[in-house]
C-alpha positions as CSV (number, residue, x, y, z in Angstrom):
1,M,-9.9,0.4,19.3
2,L,-11.6,-0.6,16.0
3,V,-12.1,-4.3,15.3
4,L,-12.2,-6.0,11.9
5,P,-14.6,-8.8,11.3
6,S,-13.6,-12.4,10.8
7,E,-14.3,-12.2,7.1
8,L,-13.3,-9.2,4.9
9,T,-13.5,-9.7,1.2
10,H,-14.8,-7.6,-1.7
11,E,-18.4,-8.5,-0.7
12,Q,-18.0,-7.0,2.8
13,A,-15.5,-4.2,2.1
14,S,-17.8,-1.2,1.6
15,A,-19.9,-2.0,4.7
16,C,-16.7,-2.6,6.8
17,L,-15.2,0.6,5.7
18,R,-18.3,2.5,6.6
19,M,-18.3,0.9,10.0
20,L,-14.6,1.8,10.6
21,V,-15.1,5.4,9.5
22,Q,-18.1,5.8,11.8
23,G,-16.0,4.3,14.6
24,L,-13.3,6.9,13.9
25,K,-15.7,9.7,14.8
26,V,-16.0,8.6,18.4
27,L,-12.3,7.7,19.1
28,K,-10.3,10.2,21.0
29,G,-6.6,10.3,21.5
30,P,-3.5,10.6,19.2
31,E,-3.5,7.0,18.0
32,V,-6.1,4.7,16.3
33,V,-5.5,1.0,16.7
34,V,-7.3,-1.5,14.4
35,D,-7.5,-5.0,15.7
36,A,-7.3,-7.5,12.9
37,S,-6.7,-10.6,15.0
38,A,-10.2,-12.1,14.2
39,L,-9.6,-11.8,10.5
40,T,-9.5,-15.3,9.0
41,V,-11.1,-15.0,5.5
42,F,-9.8,-12.1,3.4
43,D,-8.7,-10.9,0.0
44,S,-6.9,-7.8,-1.3
45,S,-10.0,-5.8,-0.4
46,A,-8.9,-6.1,3.2
47,L,-5.8,-4.1,2.3
48,A,-7.9,-1.5,0.5
49,V,-10.1,-1.1,3.5
50,L,-7.1,-0.7,5.9
51,L,-5.4,1.7,3.6
52,E,-8.5,3.9,3.2
53,C,-9.0,3.8,7.0
54,R,-5.3,4.8,7.4
55,R,-5.9,7.7,5.0
56,E,-8.8,8.9,7.1
57,V,-6.8,8.6,10.4
58,L,-3.8,10.4,9.0
59,S,-6.1,13.2,7.7
60,D,-7.0,13.8,11.4
61,R,-3.3,13.9,12.2
62,K,-3.4,10.7,14.3
63,A,-1.2,7.7,14.2
64,F,-2.5,4.5,12.6
65,V,-1.6,1.0,14.0
66,V,-2.8,-2.4,13.0
67,K,-2.7,-5.1,15.7
68,G,-2.9,-8.9,15.0
69,L,-2.6,-8.7,11.2
70,P,-2.5,-12.3,9.8
71,A,0.8,-13.3,8.3
72,A,-0.8,-14.0,5.0
73,L,-2.1,-10.5,4.8
74,V,1.3,-9.1,5.7
75,G,2.7,-11.1,2.9
76,M,0.0,-9.9,0.5
77,A,0.8,-6.3,1.5
78,G,4.5,-7.0,0.7
79,L,3.5,-8.4,-2.8
80,Y,1.5,-5.2,-3.5
81,G,4.3,-3.0,-2.1
82,V,2.1,-1.4,0.5
83,D,3.6,-3.1,3.6
84,G,5.5,0.1,4.5
85,L,2.2,1.9,4.8
86,L,0.8,-0.3,7.5
87,Q,2.4,0.0,11.0
88,V,1.9,-3.4,12.5
89,A,1.9,-4.0,16.2
90,D,2.2,-7.3,18.0
């Protein structure tokens, strides 16, 4: 499982994405779960990071699931029309 930090804004986006992509290299199995439950401070960059991570995961023919996505970020995804791209688990 990959874990997002508590803060993910434009300032942290590049470093966070690099960390996630590195983490993908060691994960085995048909599904990648990203735990977003610690995320409290974020902007639209968090969506960009999740969508790029999703792209990387799907290119490896694995399933991509986000766990604990804050309601405000789910709402933001809906505003941008990308909510259908993020499979959210409880």
